[in-house]
N, C-alpha and C positions, 0 to 999 in steps of 0.2 A: 437817462441818456445826459451826455455833458451839452451844456449849450454852445449854440457854435457862434463863435464870434469874430469879427472884423478886428486887426488889429495891425498900424504899421510898425517895421522893426526898426530896433538900432540896438546896434553890436556894442559890446563891451568885452576889453580883452581880458580873458578868466586863464590863468596856468591850467594845465591841466597833468595829472599827475601818475605818472607807471613806476613801479618797482621792478623787479626782475626776479622771476624764479631760478632758483638753482636747482636743476637737476639733477639727480643721482642715478646711473643706471647699471643695469649687471646684466648679463647675458650668458647663454651657456656653452658659446660654440657653435651653435645652430645657425648663425647667419640674423637672429635676433638682439642683438644686443643696441641699448639705447634706449630712450622711451617710445619708440616705436618699431613696426615694423618696415623691411627692407622699402615699402610705398603702400600707402593706404588705396591706391587704386589698381585693379587688376590689370594685369598686363595686355598686351594686345594679341599676343599670340603665347601657344604652347605652354600645355599644362594644367589650365585650370578647369577647374571641374564647373558645372553648371547646376551644383548644388546649390538652393538657396532659402533654408532654415537653418537657424543656428539657436544651439539650445546654451544656457547659460548656467552653473552652478550658481545659484544666490543664495546669499548669507539670512536674509529674513523678509517677512512682509514689509512693504513702505508703510510708513506709519499713515500715509495718508496721499492719494494720487493727485488730492488739488495741489497747485505749485503754491498757491496763497494762504496754503493754511497747514503747510509743511516744510519743517527745515532741518531733516534727518536727510544724512547720506542715500540709505537705500531710495527714499523716495526720488530725490535728485535724479539717480542715477536710471532711474524708471522714465519718469516724467520730461528730462530732458530729450527723449525721443520723440515724444509728442506736442511739446509747446517750444516756440522758440523767442529770442529777446531782443529787445531793441538792438542791442552791441553785442558782439562776441567777444571773448578772452580766449585766446590760444596759447599752447603749451609754456609758450613764453612771455604769456601776459602780457601779448600785445592787444590791443583793443582794436577789431575789425569790424566794418558794418554786418547785421544781422537784417532784421526787419528795417533798419532806419538806414538809409542809403548817404544820409551824413547829418551832422549834428555841428551846431554854431553856439557860440553864446550871445545870451539879449542882455542882459546883466550878471550882477555879481551870485546870482542866486536862481535864474532862468536860464534855462537853454532849450534852444529848438532844433527840432526833428522832423525831417523829410522822410517821409514812409513809403517802400515800396509799392509801387503801383500792379504789380505782378501775381498778388498773392491771394489764396482763397484759404478760408477755414475749413477743416474737414467735414462740414455741414453745406458748402458750395457758396456760403458767401464770403463775398469779396472782403479783405483787412480794410480797416480806414484808421482813419485819425481817431474815431469814437471810439473802438475799441481798444487801443491803447489808451486813451485818456479813463477810461471804465478799468481798467486793469491796472494801470498805474496805483489809480485811485484806490481800488479792490487791495491791493495788497498793502498801500499804505496803512490801511486800516484794520489789517490784520492782528489779533492778539499774537501771534505766534510769530510772524515778521516786523514789528513793530520795532525790535530793537536794531534791525536793519534799513527799515523803509519807513521808519515814524517821522525822518527830517521832511519825507515829501509830503507838500501841501496841496491838497486838494484844492483849493480857492484859487491856486496857482499854474494848475491843469487845466489849460486852454485850447481848446480846437481851433486852428487858424482856419484851413480850410481840410475840405476832405482826406488830405495826405500829407498833412502839416499841423504838428500839433508841439504847444510849448509846455516843458515841465518844470516845474520849480519846487524850490526847498524852503523853509522857515526861514532858515538863514543859510549865509554861503555854506557851502555843503563841497570840501574837498574833495571827497570819495566818489562824487556823484555818477560820473560816467563809469567806474569801476562797481559800482554798487548797480546799474542798471543792466551790468552783465552778470549779475548772480544770477541763477536758474528761477530762482523764485519770483523774478522780475517777467515773468511769461508773461506772453498777449495770447487773453482768452477772448473765444467770443462772446461778445456782450447779450447776444442774440441767444445764445445757448445755454448761459450761466441766471442772466435775468436778475431777481431780487433774492436767489436762491441760497439759504447761509450756507457757508463752506461745508458745514458738517452734516449736511443733506444733499451734497453732490454725488451723481452717480456716475458711471463712467459714460453713457449716452450724452451727458451735459459737459465733460473735460473735453470741450471743442477747443484744440490749438490749428497750428498749421505746422507744425514739424512733420517730418517723412514719416512718421509712423500715427496711428491709431492704438487705443487700447482695445480689444474686441472681448477678452474674457478676462475674469480674476477669480482664482478659487483660491480661497484664503488657508495659508499652511501648504499651497500647493504647489499653483504657479501662476504667471501672469503672462497673457499673451497681446503682443505685438503684429498688425498687420500694416503692408506700407500702404502709403498714400499713395495713389498713382498718380493724383493731380499736384503732388508738393511741386512746388515753383522752382525750385531747384535740381541738380544732378539727381536722380532716379538713384536710391543707394542698390548696394548688391543683394544684400535680403530680403525675401519676400516677407519671410516669418521669423519672429525671433521670441523664444520663450524663455523666460526667467523661471526657472524651476527652483521652488522654496527647499533650500536645504542649511538647515541652521547647524549642522554638525559640519563642522571645517574638514576633520578627516574623511567625512562621507563623502563631501564634494573633491577630495584629491582621490578616493577610489572611484568615483564617478567619471573622473577625467580618466584616470589608468584603465579603466574598462571601456571608455570611450561610451558612456552612458550621457556624457556632456560634451559640450565642444570646448568650455572655456569657464574658467572657474575666478574667483574672487578673494579675498581676505582670505589668503589661505595662512593655516596654521603657519606659525615659526617652524616647527619639528618636521614639518614636508617640506621647506623650500629647500633646502641640501639635495632630498632625495629625487625630488623633481628636478631641479638643476642639474642631476648626472643622468637623469633619463635622456637619452639621446632621439627618444620620439616624442618629446614633450620640450615647446618652447616657452620659456618665462622670461619676462620682462619687467622691469621696475622703474618706480622714479622717487622722489624723495618727495612727500606731503610738505604742503602748506599748514600743514594742522600740529597740534599738540595731545599727549596725551596726557592727563593727569589726576591727579586725587582730589577733589574738589570739597572744601569743609564747608558745614552750615554756621554760620554767624549767629544763629538763635539757640545753639547748644549752649547746653551751662558751662562746658568747658571748653569746646571747639572754638566758641564766642572769644577765647580768651586771648589776646595776642601772643603770649608771651608762650601760652601752651600751641599754638600752631607753629610758632619758630623751634619748640621742644620737638614736636614731631619731624620738620623737615633735617634737623640738625641729628638726630635718632636714627635717621633711616640711609641706608648706604644704598640711594638710588642709581649711581654705575652699576650697579651688581644686580640690583633689582630690573633696569630696563636688559643688561645685556642676558640675564639668564631667562625671563620672563619671553622675551622675545628671539632668546636663543641667536643673539647678534643681529636681528634685521630692524632694529629702529637705530637712530642716530643719539648722540647725546644732547641735550637739552638744557641750556644754561638761562635762559629769562621765558617768559611768558607768551610770546610770539617766537615763530619758527626763524632759522635764519634767512629764508627766503621770504619771507614779508615783508613787506615795506613797513618800518619803525622798529624794527629789531636792532638792538646796540650790542656791539660785542665789547663794549666798557663797564656790563654789570658785572659785578662778582657773583659766581656761583655762590651758592650755599654747599658745602661738606660737608661729610660727616665729621661729627665731634659730638661724641655721646657724652664728653665729663660737661661741656657747654649743655646739650639739651636738658641734664638732671639739674644745671644749675639755674637754668629757666623755669625748670617746674617748681623748683624751690621757691623760685623770687615771686612766682605765681600763688604760691600757697598751695598747691596742686599735689596731691601724693598720687595719685590712682584714680581711674575712671575708665569706665566703658563706652563703645559707640559702635553702632552698627554699619557695617560699610559695601555698600550698594552696587553692584554690579549687572551687569545683563549675562542671559543665559549664554553659552555657546562660545566664549570667547575664552579659549585658553589660556591667551598672554595675561587677560585682565584676572584670569582666577589665578594663575600661578604669582601676578603682582599682589596682589590679595593676602593670599598665603603666606608672602613674605612679608610685607607690612606687618599684617598680624603678628607672625614671630619677633620682628626687628623694635616691634613698640612694646613687648612684655619687660623689659629693663625698666622700663619707665613707670611700669604698674599699670600701663594700658592696655584693656582687655577690647581685643575687635573680632565682631562675630560679622562673618559675610555670606549677605542673603544676597541671592539671586533670583533676579525675575526675566521673563518674557519681554521683548524689545519693546512692544507697546507698553508694559506697564512699566518698565524702566523710564523712558520718554514722560511717561506721566508723571512718575515721581518726582522727577529731576524739575518738570515745567509747576508742579505744585510746593515746591520745595519740602516734598514728604521725604525727608532722608537726615542724618547724621553727616554721613560724607559718602561720596561715591566716585568710582572710577568711571572716566568718560573722556571722550574725546572731541577736538571742534576743529572742526578740516577746513575753515577758514577759505572757501571757496572764491573769494574774490582777492587777496592775495593782497591785504590792505592790513593793518591794525586796527582799525577803528571796526572792523569787522570781528575779528580776532578778540579784542579786549569787551565793549559795548554790550555784546548781546549777553558777557557772562558775568559783568560786573557793573554794569549802571545800575542805580538804584532803582526800585521798583521792576526793573526789567530782567535785569541778571540771573542766571542758575546762582550766584550766590551771592549773596545779600550783606556787601559789604557796609550800604548806608553811609556813605564819606563822600562830605561835601568836596572836600578837598581833592578827590579823585574823582567824583564826575565833572568836578571845573575843569581839570586837566583832558578830561577823555573829550568833553565839548570843545576847547581849545582846539585839538589836535581836530576835531571836525569842521573846525572854521578856518584853520591856517590854510590859506592857500599855496606861500612860499614852500617850498619843499623842505630846507634846510630848517625852517622853522618847527615845521610839523615834526621832524626826527628830533629836534630836540626838547620838543614836548612830549614825546614817547619813550626817551630817555628816563625822562624825571616820573612819568607813568611806571616804569618798569622798574626804577628805582623806588619808588613809593611800593609796591606790589612786593619786591623783594624782602622788607620793612612786613607788609601786613600779613604776608606768607599764608593766602587765600587755599593755593592751591599747593602740592606736591608734585613737581614736573617728572613724569615720568618718559619723557622721551619726544621724540621727532621721527614719526615712523615712515618705513618705506611701502609705498604700496606696490603690490607683485599682482600681476595676470600670468597666468599658463595656459596654454592651449594645447591642443592636438598638433603635431606638426605641420598638419596639410592646412592650419589656418592660419591665415594672414590678414595684416589692415589692420592692426589696432594700433592704438596709439596711448599709452599709458599717461595718464591725466596726472598732475601733482592734487588734483582734487579728489582724484578716484571715481570721476564722473567720464567714463570712457563712453563713445558712440560706437555702436557695435553692427551699423547696418553697412558701414564700407568693407566688413570680411570678405574675403573672397579662399574660398578654397583651393589649393594646388593637389593635383593627383599625385 
């Protein structure tokens, strides 16, 4: 339990940062153009069905239903229906009140939050500042989320009264409010969780304040959410939501076409055109805040050589790889953060195809040829296609690539423990800020890619501490220029998220993070 502490307040002006999402949408002429349906609330009259069950064709099991112990998109897509955060970020990256009604700075590294007084957890206990303090302290200690929340200081998390709490960071932390809108900053019931370790958590202990509770999870089969009738906000339309696990994207498409499911996500690029042409199916999209990339392990005897990594980048026709592997359902990517993310710089010169330079760099490194394993997750046709093209295009350098496919959880575990030579992956960056897109991937000791560079680490920390927006942008330009030379990644595109539904399904807003809320769906007869 967090100790209750009386404290007088003093205010200190702090600038709050916000970027802008750049959304790209496409429609099929059926009235669903843009990132959202015509509206997200059922019209008051005419044609609305009373159906209140929704079935979603879902690509994989979540890695973990505990939001403080998972940072993969499938986990967030489900847990976001169960838990809420202090602050909410909408599709335009505006910060709006969530469980907090207001917030204000106390000092240059502490903010005070006033908590709603009309909120109850699923177990019937009222939400208090103690639950907030417990939850933020807990996620700050999570080994999975430490790259994002490690700056939060439990010693500076103080309950002022039952519905007022201070949250502080070890240093000034420019994207603090944005990070508190991250789905992993979910507020859980301290009474329900207690001292339980994250890996021991079961559904009954995952008690949130959101509009749904998880009632059943059959691994590799389905997850069922049921509406929480005492939810403090507007009651969602759907009483029951079933996430049906279907790893094969083409099987998901067939399931929608045959109406075995109502909604599908993570659509195979080869299916997008056919679904768009079908007048009985609505398809919506939004450009993502994330990137797709091939990451390389610096501990590999050859991939650890900068000239070799640069050679690999120059040897690959990434424009063609992206266009073909995604069937032109992704956007070109020139830097290590997407164009819609705060910190993007348009002034970084992209690496283009130059096989002569690639061969010269290999000669400079004294490397005539070698082999490495390329890890991808099962069920991703675009990643498999990209891997096969990389395999073929690196042959002129004498590099042999062996493609390995793993089930989703095993794939994530391999990345977490750096048990790979190279992998193709994505980073969704739900905060829309370069800090979230770079620190978790590259900072020494915590990133998937262990560059172990004091210079890069220092730049990343400068980006966190700089309150001035222009100063932060300049710092991230330097970061992106550094990464262009270090070449830890091969950039494989800025994906577009597609959601396809039966023509009778309305009320879904496609998010740049691909974390949609499905409770406001309604069926039109």
